C-alpha angles and dihedrals in degrees: 000000000000090000091053092050091048091050092050091048090052090050090052091050091049091048092049091048091050092050093049091045089051091053090050091051091050091049091049091050091049093052093046090052092045092051091047091051091048091051091050091049091047093052092044095050092042090054090047094049098044101033105027101029095237106186109163126129093267091054089046090055093044093051089053095049094049095029097230110198118237094198144308136260126177091348095307125111124230120228114252090199093056089053094048095044092052094044094048093045093050093045090052091048094053093044092052094045106065092180090070124074111242108237094216129241096284095051092041091055091050090051091050093048092048090048093054094045092049094047092048090055092045091054090051091051092048090052093045094053096036094243110158130194118194127212088242091059090048093052091047089053090051090052089054091052092052114036097185113061094207092050088046094058094042095045094051092055096040102038101031104016088228139128121237096257092050092051092050093048100044103030113018097043093052089047091052091045091055091047093051093047091046088054090053102041106016125246098274094045092050092051089049092050092052093048093047092048093051091047092052093040108031110198120240114211123203097199121092112256114241119240 
């Protein structure tokens, strides 16, 4: 009797082990498939961004998650997301405002690239001279740009297709940075510094230039 009970207990243990082991195998297979799919998506989006100039909102989000580099200058990488956010926002702005002449995809890309390069240099200067800009200051600046709060929210979504935080990060902060640095160096000197820096450290972009 004891032997029968012991045998049944052993069978239960073996069955439980098999079930648990089966679950582990399934979980492993799931993760392997998930990683494989992510790699395929990464390669697909990378090819689309760098070779085909994909620049939609999905690509914008993807470039931020995986931090795809836009290019490099003086050993520092540019942010692909910053480039895409600015380009998409400005495209949306021109398309919504019929009174303005749309610059075209080539000129728009040049503006976006110049914007990223300039901001990267500004951030380096701010860090070098210990000039800080808080989020509070940035939001206050945004309030000054848009007097009416309701118009502010509506205009950001309609004209730029952006949320408030995005607008502050990618438009207001660079604007404040330029203002602070202009106060320190003067407008002409700041322009000269930017031009000299780019001449000494020419940027290399990884994206395909539009024609």
